[in-house]
C-alpha positions as CSV (number, residue, x, y, z in Angstrom):
1,M,4.2,26.3,-5.5
2,R,6.2,26.4,-2.3
3,T,9.5,24.2,-1.7
4,I,10.2,22.0,1.0
5,S,13.1,19.4,1.8
6,L,12.6,15.8,2.8
7,K,15.4,13.6,3.6
8,L,15.0,9.7,2.1
9,P,16.7,6.3,2.6
10,D,19.0,6.0,0.3
11,D,17.2,2.7,-1.5
12,L,13.8,4.8,-1.6
13,L,15.9,7.6,-3.2
14,V,17.2,5.1,-5.9
15,Q,13.6,3.8,-6.5
16,L,12.3,7.3,-7.0
17,D,15.1,8.4,-9.1
18,T,14.7,5.3,-11.4
19,Q,10.9,5.5,-11.6
20,A,11.3,9.0,-12.6
21,K,13.7,8.3,-15.4
22,A,11.6,5.6,-16.6
23,R,8.3,7.9,-16.7
24,R,10.5,10.8,-17.7
25,V,9.2,13.0,-15.3
26,T,10.5,14.8,-12.2
27,K,11.2,13.5,-9.0
28,S,9.3,16.3,-7.9
29,L,6.2,15.3,-9.6
30,L,6.2,11.6,-8.5
31,V,6.7,12.8,-4.9
32,R,3.8,15.2,-5.3
33,E,1.5,12.4,-7.0
34,S,2.5,10.0,-4.2
35,L,1.4,12.2,-1.3
36,E,-1.8,13.4,-3.1
37,K,-2.5,9.9,-3.7
38,A,-1.6,9.0,0.1
39,L,-3.6,11.9,1.6
40,R,-6.9,11.0,-0.8
41,E,-6.8,7.5,0.6
42,D,-6.4,8.7,4.2
43,S,-9.3,7.6,6.6
44,P,-12.1,9.9,7.3
45,A,-11.3,11.3,10.8
46,G,-8.3,9.2,11.4
47,V,-10.2,6.1,11.7
48,V,-8.2,3.2,10.8
49,S,-9.6,-0.3,9.9
50,C,-7.8,-3.7,10.0
51,Y,-8.0,-3.8,6.7
52,D,-5.9,-0.3,6.2
53,L,-3.9,-1.5,9.0
54,A,-2.9,-4.8,7.3
55,R,-3.5,-4.4,3.3
56,D,-0.1,-4.6,2.4
57,L,-0.4,-8.3,4.0
58,A,-3.2,-9.3,2.0
59,G,-2.2,-12.1,-0.4
60,T,1.2,-12.8,0.9
61,V,0.5,-16.0,2.8
62,K,1.0,-19.2,0.7
63,G,-0.4,-22.6,1.2
64,L,-3.8,-21.5,2.5
65,P,-7.0,-22.4,0.7
66,E,-8.1,-19.6,-1.9
67,D,-11.3,-19.2,-0.6
68,L,-13.0,-21.1,1.9
69,A,-16.8,-20.7,0.5
70,D,-14.8,-22.8,-1.9
71,N,-15.0,-25.9,0.2
72,P,-17.4,-26.1,3.0
73,E,-15.4,-28.7,4.9
74,Y,-13.3,-26.1,6.1
75,L,-16.1,-24.5,7.9
76,D,-17.3,-27.9,9.7
77,G,-17.6,-27.1,13.5
78,F,-17.2,-23.4,13.1
79,G,-18.9,-21.7,16.2
80,Q,-19.8,-25.0,18.0
């Protein structure tokens, strides 16, 4: 296994250290797991969908109807 070095913002390093201690694993292991997961989830051939770009925003807007399909009144006049 080869060694690399990287620079992290202080807050990310604190989160990494906290998580490593909580799981009783090394920081290196957490970084490897995270990197492997991120690379597996990467879109094929660099194609990025709208969902990929905004998935961290999903469910963060408050006050909207839970599902438009539950109340057809929300769709009245749609497409006209």
